[in-house]
Residue, then its C-alpha position, 0 to 999 in steps of 0.5 A: m457355344v465356345l468362342p473362337p480364340q480371336a473373338q474371346e480375346e476381343i471380348l475380354t479386352r472390351m470387358r477389361r476396358i469396361e471394368g476400368q470405366a466402372r472403376g473410374v465412375q466409382r472414383m468420380v462418385r467418391e470424389g463428388r464430381d459433377c453429375l453431368e460428368i458422371l452421366t457422360q462416363l456412364a453413357s460411355l460405359r453403356s455404349a461399351a457394354y452394348g458393343a461387347s454384346v453386339l460382338l458376342t451376339k454376332h458370334y453366337a448367331i454364326q455358331c448357333l446356325q452352323n453348329a446346332d447340336d442334337h438338343e437344339s435346332p437352329e430355329q430354337a437357338v435363334q429363338g433363344l437369342v431373340d428372347v435374350l435380345l428382347r430383354t436387353p434395354h436399348 
């Protein structure tokens, strides 16, 4: 599946933000910051990653239902999506 350009840019923007948050957490650990502060930032990072996952899932679901190829039925595509989502911790 290829993402539409607008969705691709939105996901890349989110990933850059996540990357910055991860660097910030690393810096906090190196500086010996308070554990509660670090956990708060990790919770924000987890939330940001979840948001990116939801966005990608939405586009994947739309694409797989609209454009099932010769190798995969829409049902198989949806089952693949469900399988991945069930592996994702909440």
